[in-house]
C-alpha positions as CSV (number, residue, x, y, z in Angstrom):
1,M,-32.1,-22.0,-6.8
2,S,-29.6,-22.1,-9.6
3,D,-30.7,-21.0,-13.0
4,P,-31.0,-24.2,-15.1
5,T,-30.3,-22.2,-18.3
6,V,-26.8,-21.4,-17.1
7,Q,-24.4,-24.2,-17.9
8,P,-20.9,-24.3,-16.5
9,V,-18.2,-23.6,-19.0
10,P,-16.3,-26.8,-19.8
11,A,-12.7,-26.9,-18.6
12,S,-11.5,-27.6,-22.2
13,V,-13.1,-24.3,-23.4
14,V,-11.6,-22.4,-20.5
15,E,-8.2,-23.9,-21.4
16,Q,-8.6,-22.8,-25.0
17,V,-9.5,-19.3,-23.9
18,D,-6.5,-19.1,-21.6
19,A,-4.3,-20.4,-24.3
20,A,-5.6,-17.9,-26.8
21,D,-5.1,-15.1,-24.3
22,T,-1.7,-14.1,-25.7
23,T,-1.5,-11.1,-23.4
24,L,-0.6,-13.5,-20.6
25,S,2.4,-15.6,-21.6
26,N,3.5,-17.9,-18.7
27,P,1.2,-16.2,-16.2
28,K,1.6,-16.8,-12.4
29,R,-1.2,-17.2,-9.9
30,A,-1.5,-14.7,-7.2
31,V,-4.0,-14.5,-4.3
32,I,-5.0,-11.0,-3.2
33,A,-7.0,-10.1,0.0
34,L,-9.3,-7.1,0.0
35,G,-10.7,-5.3,3.0
36,A,-12.7,-2.1,3.4
37,N,-14.3,-0.5,6.5
38,L,-15.0,3.1,5.4
39,G,-17.5,4.5,3.0
40,N,-19.5,2.3,0.6
41,R,-17.5,-0.8,1.4
42,L,-19.0,-3.2,-1.2
43,E,-18.7,-0.6,-4.0
44,T,-15.1,0.0,-3.0
45,L,-14.3,-3.7,-3.0
46,Q,-15.9,-4.1,-6.5
47,G,-14.0,-1.0,-7.7
48,A,-10.7,-2.6,-6.6
49,I,-11.5,-5.9,-8.4
50,D,-12.4,-4.0,-11.6
51,A,-9.2,-1.9,-11.3
52,L,-7.2,-5.2,-11.0
53,E,-8.9,-6.5,-14.1
54,D,-8.1,-3.3,-15.9
55,T,-4.4,-3.7,-15.2
56,P,-2.4,-4.9,-18.2
57,G,-1.0,-8.3,-17.5
58,V,-3.6,-9.1,-14.8
59,R,-6.7,-11.3,-15.2
60,V,-9.1,-11.8,-12.3
61,R,-10.0,-15.5,-12.2
62,A,-12.0,-15.9,-9.1
63,V,-13.8,-13.7,-6.5
64,S,-14.8,-15.0,-3.1
65,P,-18.0,-14.5,-1.2
66,V,-18.1,-11.4,1.0
67,Y,-17.5,-11.7,4.8
68,E,-17.9,-9.2,7.6
69,T,-15.3,-9.0,10.4
70,E,-14.4,-6.8,13.3
71,P,-11.2,-4.8,12.9
72,W,-8.1,-6.6,14.0
73,G,-5.7,-5.3,16.6
74,V,-7.8,-2.3,17.9
75,E,-10.3,-1.6,20.6
76,P,-13.7,-3.3,19.9
77,G,-16.2,-0.8,18.6
78,S,-13.5,1.8,18.0
79,Q,-14.0,1.6,14.2
80,P,-16.5,0.2,11.7
81,S,-16.5,-3.5,10.8
82,Y,-14.8,-4.7,7.6
83,L,-16.0,-6.3,4.5
84,N,-13.4,-8.8,3.4
85,A,-12.9,-10.8,0.2
86,V,-10.2,-12.7,-1.7
87,V,-9.5,-12.7,-5.4
88,V,-7.4,-15.1,-7.4
89,V,-5.6,-13.5,-10.4
90,K,-3.4,-14.7,-13.2
91,T,-0.6,-12.3,-13.9
92,T,2.5,-11.7,-15.9
93,L,3.5,-8.9,-13.6
94,P,6.4,-9.6,-11.2
95,P,5.4,-9.3,-7.5
96,S,6.9,-5.9,-7.1
97,S,4.7,-4.5,-10.0
98,L,1.6,-6.2,-8.6
99,L,2.4,-4.6,-5.2
100,E,2.7,-1.2,-6.9
101,R,-0.6,-1.7,-8.6
102,G,-2.3,-2.7,-5.4
103,Q,-0.9,0.5,-3.7
104,A,-2.0,2.6,-6.6
105,I,-5.6,1.2,-6.3
106,E,-5.5,2.0,-2.5
107,E,-4.4,5.5,-3.4
108,A,-7.2,5.8,-6.0
109,F,-9.7,5.1,-3.3
110,D,-8.1,7.7,-0.9
111,R,-6.5,5.1,1.4
112,V,-4.8,7.0,4.2
113,R,-2.0,5.2,6.1
114,E,-2.0,7.2,9.3
115,E,-1.9,4.4,11.8
116,R,-1.1,0.7,11.8
117,W,-4.4,-1.3,11.6
118,G,-6.2,2.0,11.3
119,P,-9.6,2.2,9.4
120,R,-9.2,2.2,5.6
121,T,-11.3,2.7,2.6
122,I,-9.5,-0.2,1.0
123,D,-6.7,-2.6,1.8
124,V,-5.1,-4.6,-1.1
125,D,-2.7,-7.2,0.2
126,I,-0.9,-9.8,-1.8
127,V,-1.3,-13.0,0.2
128,A,0.6,-15.3,-2.1
129,Y,2.4,-15.2,-5.5
130,A,2.9,-18.5,-7.2
131,E,5.2,-20.6,-4.9
132,V,7.4,-17.6,-4.0
133,I,8.8,-17.4,-0.5
134,S,10.6,-14.2,0.1
135,D,11.5,-12.1,3.1
136,D,12.1,-8.9,1.1
137,P,11.0,-6.1,3.6
138,V,9.2,-4.3,0.8
139,L,7.0,-7.3,0.0
140,T,7.2,-10.4,2.2
141,L,5.8,-13.5,0.5
142,P,3.6,-15.1,1.4
143,H,2.0,-12.5,3.5
144,P,3.6,-12.9,7.0
145,R,0.3,-13.0,8.9
146,A,-2.0,-14.7,6.4
147,H,-1.7,-18.1,8.0
148,E,-3.3,-16.7,11.3
149,R,-6.0,-14.5,9.8
150,A,-9.4,-16.2,9.4
151,F,-10.6,-13.2,7.3
152,V,-8.1,-14.2,4.7
153,L,-8.2,-18.0,5.0
154,V,-12.0,-18.4,5.0
155,P,-12.7,-16.6,1.7
156,W,-9.6,-18.0,0.1
157,Y,-10.8,-21.6,1.0
158,D,-14.1,-20.8,-0.6
159,V,-12.6,-20.1,-4.0
160,E,-9.7,-22.6,-3.7
161,P,-10.4,-25.5,-1.3
162,E,-7.2,-27.2,-2.4
163,A,-5.0,-24.2,-2.0
164,Q,-1.6,-24.3,-0.3
165,L,0.0,-21.3,1.5
166,P,3.6,-21.5,0.4
167,G,5.8,-22.6,3.3
168,R,2.7,-23.1,5.6
169,G,0.7,-25.9,4.1
170,P,-2.9,-26.4,3.0
171,V,-5.3,-23.5,3.6
172,A,-7.9,-26.1,4.8
173,E,-5.6,-27.2,7.6
174,L,-4.6,-23.7,8.6
175,L,-8.2,-22.8,8.8
176,V,-8.9,-25.7,11.1
177,G,-6.2,-24.3,13.4
178,V,-7.5,-20.7,13.3
179,G,-11.2,-21.3,13.2
180,R,-14.0,-19.3,11.6
181,E,-15.0,-17.3,14.6
182,G,-15.8,-13.7,13.9
183,V,-15.9,-14.2,10.1
184,V,-19.5,-13.6,9.2
185,P,-20.8,-14.6,5.8
186,R,-22.7,-11.8,4.0
187,A,-24.8,-13.8,1.6
188,D,-26.8,-10.6,0.9
189,L,-23.8,-9.0,-0.6
190,E,-22.1,-10.1,-3.8
191,L,-19.0,-9.2,-5.7
192,R,-18.8,-10.1,-9.4
193,L,-16.1,-11.2,-11.7
194,P,-15.3,-8.3,-14.1
195,E,-16.9,-8.7,-17.5
C-alpha cells in the first residue's frame, strides 16, 4: 500500500529546485551501475550512493530497486552472488573526474582488483554519460558491455523506461534481446535516495 499522505512532488517544483541548484550549472546525466558481492552488500551499495551524493558537482537523482545475480564470467558457486543497482546522477564533473570518484569510492570500500571478474566489495561502473560515445581506453563510453548485461539493463529500465544507450538504442529493446533471466528482484531490500 502506498501512503496516501505522501504526494508526488509536482514537476514544476522539481524544475524550480533544479534551477535554484546553482552548484550544478549545465549538468549532464550519467548512469552508474553498482554491484557488490562481499561483506554487507546492501550497506556497501548504500554507502556508495551516499558517497556519490557527497561528491561536489554530483546529485543523485534516481536509485533503482535491488536485484540479485550470480557472478558473471566465473564458475557457478565459486563466489557469492551479487546485489546490483543502478543510479542516475546529474553532474557537472567531466567523465574522467566521475571515473576517478568512482574508483575512489571503490578504494574506500577496500575494493581489491586482483583478478578480472573477481569478487568485490563494490563495483562502480559508469554505464553512460550524456550522449557521449568514446573509445578512450581509460573510460570507454558507453560501457562496452552494458548492452549485453541484464544486471545493468533491468535496474536501469526500472528507473528510466525511456532511456537510450548511446549508440545502441532503447534500453527497453536491448532488454528484450538479453532477457531478464538470472536477475532476481529483491523486494525485501531497499536503497534510498540520499537526503
